[in-house]
C-alpha positions in Angstrom: -0.1 0.1 -0.2 1.6 3.4 -1.1 -0.1 6.6 0.1 0.8 10.0 -1.1 0.1 13.0 1.4 0.3 16.5 0.0 1.0 19.1 2.7 3.8 19.5 5.3 2.0 20.7 8.4 1.0 18.9 11.7 -2.1 17.8 10.2 -0.4 16.0 7.6 2.0 14.5 10.0 -0.8 13.3 12.2 -2.5 11.9 9.2 0.6 9.8 8.1 1.2 8.7 11.8 -2.2 7.4 11.8 -1.9 5.6 8.4 1.4 3.9 9.7 -0.6 2.7 12.9 -3.4 1.1 10.6 -1.1 -0.4 8.5 2.8 -0.5 9.8 3.9 -1.8 6.2 2.4 1.3 4.4 5.0 3.3 2.4 4.3 7.1 3.0 5.2 9.8 0.3 4.8 13.3 1.5 4.9 16.7 -0.8 6.7 18.6 0.8 6.6 16.8 4.1 8.5 18.0 7.0 11.0 16.5 9.3 8.7 14.8 11.4 7.1 13.3 8.1 10.4 12.1 7.2 10.7 9.8 10.1 7.6 7.8 8.8 8.2 7.8 5.1 9.9 9.7 1.8 9.6 13.7 1.5 9.6 15.1 -1.8 10.6 18.9 -1.9 7.8 20.1 -3.7 4.9 22.8 -3.0 1.5 21.4 -2.3 0.4 24.5 -4.6 2.2 23.0 -7.4 -0.7 21.0 -9.2 1.0 20.0 -12.4 4.3 18.9 -10.2 2.0 17.0 -7.8 0.2 15.4 -10.6 3.4 14.4 -12.4 4.6 12.8 -9.2 1.6 10.9 -8.5 1.7 9.5 -12.0 5.2 8.4 -11.4 4.6 6.9 -7.9 1.4 5.3 -8.7 0.1 5.5 -5.1 -3.0 3.5 -4.0 -4.4 6.8 -2.4 -3.3 10.4 -2.6 -4.7 12.4 0.8 -4.9 16.1 0.4 -4.3 18.2 3.5 -4.5 21.8 2.7 -7.3 23.9 1.6 -5.4 25.9 -1.2 -4.5 23.0 -3.4 -8.3 21.5 -3.2 -9.5 25.1 -4.1 -7.1 25.0 -6.9 -8.5 21.9 -8.3 -5.9 19.3 -7.4 -8.3 16.7 -6.8 -9.9 17.1 -10.0 -6.4 17.0 -12.1 -5.6 13.6 -10.3 -8.8 12.1 -11.1 -8.5 13.2 -14.5 -5.7 10.8 -14.5 -7.2 7.8 -12.6 -5.4 8.5 -9.2 -7.5 7.4 -6.4 -7.8 10.8 -4.1 -9.3 11.7 -0.8 -10.4 15.4 -1.2 -13.3 17.3 -3.0 -13.4 18.8 -6.3 -12.7 22.5 -7.1 -16.4 23.1 -7.4 -17.3 21.4 -4.1 -14.2 23.1 -2.2 -16.0 26.5 -2.8 -17.9 25.5 0.5 -14.6 26.8 2.4 -12.8 28.8 -0.5 -15.8 31.3 -0.8 -17.6 32.2 2.5 -20.3 34.0 0.3 -20.8 30.9 -1.7 -21.2 28.7 1.5 -23.6 31.5 3.1 -25.9 31.4 0.1 -25.8 27.6 0.0 -26.8 26.9 3.4 -29.5 29.7 3.0 -31.0 28.0 0.1 -30.6 24.7 1.8 -32.3 25.8 5.1 -29.1 24.9 7.0 -29.1 27.0 10.4 -26.2 29.8 10.3 -26.1 33.3 11.1 -27.6 36.1 9.1 -25.0 37.9 7.0 -24.6 40.6 4.3 -21.8 40.2 1.4 -20.2 43.5 0.6 -17.3 44.5 -1.8 -16.9 48.1 -0.9 -16.1 49.5 2.8 -19.2 52.1 2.9 -21.7 49.1 2.3 -19.8 47.2 4.5 -20.2 49.7 7.4 -23.5 50.3 6.8 -24.1 46.5 7.3 -22.3 46.6 10.4 -24.4 49.2 11.8 -27.6 47.5 10.7 -26.6 44.5 12.7 -25.1 46.5 15.8 -21.9 45.3 18.0 -20.8 42.7 18.4 -20.4 41.8 14.9 -18.4 39.5 13.1 -16.5 40.5 9.6 -15.0 37.9 7.5 -12.9 37.7 4.6 -14.7 35.4 1.9 -11.7 33.9 0.6 -8.9 31.6 2.0 -7.1 33.6 4.8 -5.0 30.5 6.5 -7.8 30.6 9.3 -7.0 34.3 10.4 -9.8 35.9 8.3 -12.5 36.0 10.9 -12.6 39.1 13.2 -15.2 39.4 16.2 -15.9 43.1 16.8 -17.1 44.2 20.1 -17.6 47.8 18.9 -18.5 49.7 15.5 -15.1 51.1 15.5 -13.4 47.8 15.6 -15.8 46.7 12.6 -14.9 49.9 10.7 -11.2 49.3 11.6 -11.6 45.3 10.3 -13.3 46.3 7.1 -10.8 49.0 6.1 -8.1 46.6 6.8 -9.6 44.2 4.4 -11.2 46.3 1.7 -9.0 49.1 1.6 -5.5 48.1 3.1 -5.7 44.6 1.4 -4.4 42.9 4.3 -5.6 39.6 3.1 -5.1 40.1 -0.3 -7.6 38.7 -2.6 -9.3 36.5 0.1 -10.5 39.9 1.6 -11.7 41.7 -1.3 -15.2 40.2 -0.8 -16.3 40.2 2.9 -19.2 38.9 5.0 -20.5 41.3 7.7 -22.3 38.8 10.0 -24.5 38.8 13.0 -22.7 37.6 16.1 -23.7 34.3 17.8 -23.4 33.6 21.6 -22.3 30.3 22.6 -19.5 27.6 22.4 -17.9 26.5 19.1 -17.6 22.9 18.3 -15.5 21.3 15.7 -17.4 18.3 13.9 -15.7 16.3 11.0 -17.2 13.8 8.8 -16.0 11.6 6.3 -18.4 11.3 3.4 -18.6 9.8 0.1 -21.2 12.4 -1.4 -24.3 10.9 0.2 -23.4 8.8 3.6 -21.9 10.8 6.4 -19.5 8.9 8.8 -19.2 11.7 11.9 -16.0 11.6 13.6 -15.4 12.7 17.3 -16.2 16.3 18.1 -13.3 18.5 19.2 -13.1 22.2 20.4 -10.4 24.6 18.9 -8.8 27.5 20.7 -8.0 30.3 18.3 -6.8 33.2 20.5 -3.0 33.4 21.1 -3.1 33.6 25.1 -4.6 31.8 27.9 -8.2 32.9 28.8 -8.9 33.3 25.2 -7.2 36.6 25.0 -4.9 38.2 22.5 -5.1 38.2 18.5 -7.0 35.2 16.4 -4.5 32.6 15.1 -4.8 29.5 13.1 -5.4 27.6 16.2 -3.3 27.4 19.3 -4.6 23.9 20.4 -7.5 21.7 20.6 -9.3 18.8 22.7 -11.5 15.8 22.6 -13.9 14.7 23.4 -16.2 17.7 24.2 -18.9 16.7 26.7 -21.3 19.2 25.0 -21.2 17.0 21.9 -23.8 14.4 22.8 -25.0 11.5 20.5 -28.2 13.2 19.9 -26.5 16.6 18.9 -24.3 14.9 16.5 -27.4 13.1 14.7 -29.2 16.4 14.7 -25.8 18.1 12.9 -26.0 15.1 10.4 -29.7 15.5 9.6 -29.9 19.4 9.7 -26.4 20.4 8.6 -24.4 17.6 6.6 -27.0 15.9 4.8 -28.9 19.3 3.6 -25.5 20.6 2.5 -24.4 17.9 0.4 -27.6 17.6 -1.3 -27.3 21.2 -2.1 -23.6 20.8 -3.6 -24.8 18.0 -5.6 -28.0 19.6 -6.8 -25.4 22.6 -7.9 -23.4 20.2 -10.0 -20.5 20.0 -7.5 -20.9 16.8 -5.4 -18.7 16.4 -2.3 -16.6 13.6 -1.2 -13.8 13.9 1.5 -13.5 15.3 4.9 -16.4 18.1 5.3 -15.7 19.8 8.7 -18.5 22.0 10.2 -17.6 24.5 12.7 -20.7 25.0 14.8 -21.9 27.3 17.5 -23.9 25.8 20.2 -26.8 28.6 20.3 -29.6 28.8 22.7 -31.7 28.2 19.5 -29.6 24.7 18.8 -26.3 24.2 16.7 -25.6 26.8 13.8 -23.0 26.5 11.1 -20.1 29.2 11.7 -18.1 27.9 8.6 -17.4 24.7 6.6 -14.0 23.5 5.8 -13.4 21.1 2.9 -10.5 19.2 4.6 -9.4 18.0 8.0 -9.1 20.9 10.6 -5.6 21.8 12.1 -4.9 21.4 15.1 -8.2 19.3 15.6 -6.9 16.6 13.7 -3.7 16.3 16.1 -6.4 15.8 18.9 -8.7 13.5 17.0 -6.7 10.7 15.3 -4.7 9.5 18.4 -8.1 8.6 19.8 -9.3 6.6 16.7 -9.0 3.1 17.4 -10.4 1.6 14.4 -8.9 2.3 10.8 -8.7 5.8 9.1 -7.5 4.0 5.9 -10.2 1.9 5.2 -12.9 4.7 5.0 -10.4 7.0 3.0 -9.9 4.2 0.6 -13.5 3.5 0.3 -14.2 7.3 -0.5 -11.3 7.6 -2.9 -12.0 4.3 -4.8 -15.9 5.1 -5.0 -16.8 2.0 -3.2 -18.9 3.9 -0.4 -19.1 4.1 3.2 -22.1 1.8 3.9 -20.0 -0.9 5.8 -17.8 1.5 7.6 -18.0 2.3 11.3 -15.5 4.1 13.7 -14.3 3.2 17.0 -13.0 5.5 19.4 -10.8 5.2 22.8 -12.5 6.1 26.0 -9.4 8.5 27.0 -9.2 12.3 26.5 -6.4 14.1 24.3 -5.3 17.6 24.4 -3.3 19.2 21.7 -0.8 22.3 22.5 0.5 24.1 20.0 4.1 25.7 20.3 4.5 29.0 18.1 7.4 30.9 17.1 8.4 34.3 18.3 6.1 36.9 16.6 3.3 34.7 15.9 0.6 35.4 14.1 1.8 38.6 12.7 5.5 38.2 11.8 6.8 34.5 13.0 10.3 34.4 13.2 12.0 31.5 11.4 15.4 29.8 11.8 15.4 29.6 15.6 17.6 26.2 16.4 15.2 23.8 18.4 16.2 21.5 20.9 13.7 18.6 21.5 13.3 16.5 24.7 13.3 12.7 24.5 10.1 10.7 23.3 7.6 9.9 25.9 4.7 7.3 25.7 1.3 8.8 25.3 2.8 12.2 23.9 2.8 12.8 20.4 5.0 15.6 18.8 3.6 16.5 15.3 5.9 18.7 13.4 3.8 21.8 12.1 6.8 24.2 11.1 10.0 22.9 11.2 12.9 22.4 8.6 16.6 21.5 8.8 19.1 24.3 8.0 22.2 24.2 6.3 24.1 23.0 9.3 21.4 20.0 9.8 19.9 21.6 12.7 16.2 21.5 13.4 14.9 25.0 13.1 11.5 26.9 13.1 10.0 27.4 9.5 6.6 28.6 10.1 4.4 30.2 12.6 2.9 27.1 14.4 6.0 25.0 15.0 4.6 21.9 17.0 1.3 20.4 17.9 2.0 18.4 21.0 -1.0 15.9 21.8 -1.1 14.1 25.2 -3.5 11.1 25.8 -4.9 10.4 29.6 -7.7 8.8 31.3 -8.8 12.3 32.3 -8.9 15.7 30.5 -7.1 17.4 33.3 -4.4 14.9 33.2 -4.1 15.2 29.2 -4.1 19.0 29.4 -1.2 19.0 32.4 0.8 16.4 30.3 0.4 18.1 26.8 1.4 21.6 28.4 4.4 20.2 30.1 5.4 18.0 27.2 5.1 21.4 24.9 6.9 23.6 27.5 10.0 21.1 27.5 10.5 21.9 23.6 13.1 24.8 23.4 13.8 27.5 21.1 14.3 31.5 21.4 11.0 33.2 21.9 8.5 30.1 22.0 4.7 30.7 22.4 2.1 28.3 24.0 -0.8 28.4 26.0 -1.3 26.2 28.9 -5.2 26.2 29.3 -6.4 24.1 26.3 -9.6 22.5 27.4 -10.4 25.0 30.3 -14.1 25.4 29.3 -14.5 21.7 29.7 -12.7 21.8 32.9 -15.1 24.2 34.5 -18.0 22.6 33.5 -16.7 19.2 35.1 -16.0 21.2 38.1 -19.4 22.8 38.0 -20.9 19.5 37.6 -18.9 18.0 40.6 -20.2 21.0 42.9 -23.4 20.4 41.7 
């Protein structure tokens, strides 16, 4: 079995790790990969966005499966190009990937399909966006419609903050093409939940829910990031809630995409807000989320390879089932100095010895000319600890992440804090 993984972050390292657990004899090829992935397979120095290069590599290597990690190559049509040359691929078409690459498209699709979500107004000029913000009132959410590496959503507590966010996107071009169309959206009150589902376009196989932590600092303070950590499972995610999300979110969305001529197969990720009126969609992603993947996959006891192959080969998910550990997982992201605005690259990293029940997934690392491991991205590691309780998993994840040494490192030590507060409240009651 040969698998080509497209991407080079913590998500891709976690996917490769899980696939090697499922089948130890598997041959992993990663493009471009990273030093962590290199311990599991062979890395090819090629950008994940090099569509023609990836297709040529796949035709040369003839993998049994290609798994596309990042959203940008999916939005650029990599899955379509691979399918055209007969390569089995797990990931949606370019048309279906618009569910993530265009928030305006996703919002329109949800509205037409009756999927619960926040009200929003699409704007392409600053004066119209500012009028919309005033119509909604503060707090209000300003979203770049295009792909912005998880950083294009700004929750504004005042109209002045909304005006600044709108000017940043539509006048200052902070997010480039991604921010030249924005959504001004009503603020939703509640807790967020990340729910992944493997799908062949009609059947939905939900995974274990997780909760991401976007803010840079403890207590959900500081700027928004691509994600500073995640934990799973989440007590708010009952079987009934997941079943409701499948019926009211996933299935109608898949039906609407199919009706629009863009059937979706791959991993559909729903970011849900658990409001007083029930779950509502914050956003969709068209791929495995990061860092939630690093928290979820170490708890998956059944095979990931089997459902991915079933989707990629077109055989369907009718006989598939997922089995989960009863343990808890906490993932702590270790970020470089200056993240998220101006991450510092090239800092030499010292890694502690490996530990049982702790997984250190490489997210932004490289080797320098002297052969030293150095920082090569904003988020450098995703450190996942597995333990019988959330409190222990949090403690061990933070400790192990803190043991990684490089200049200016940043990390949170409170991943899962809401869950622990809920648990403490239930104990007191």
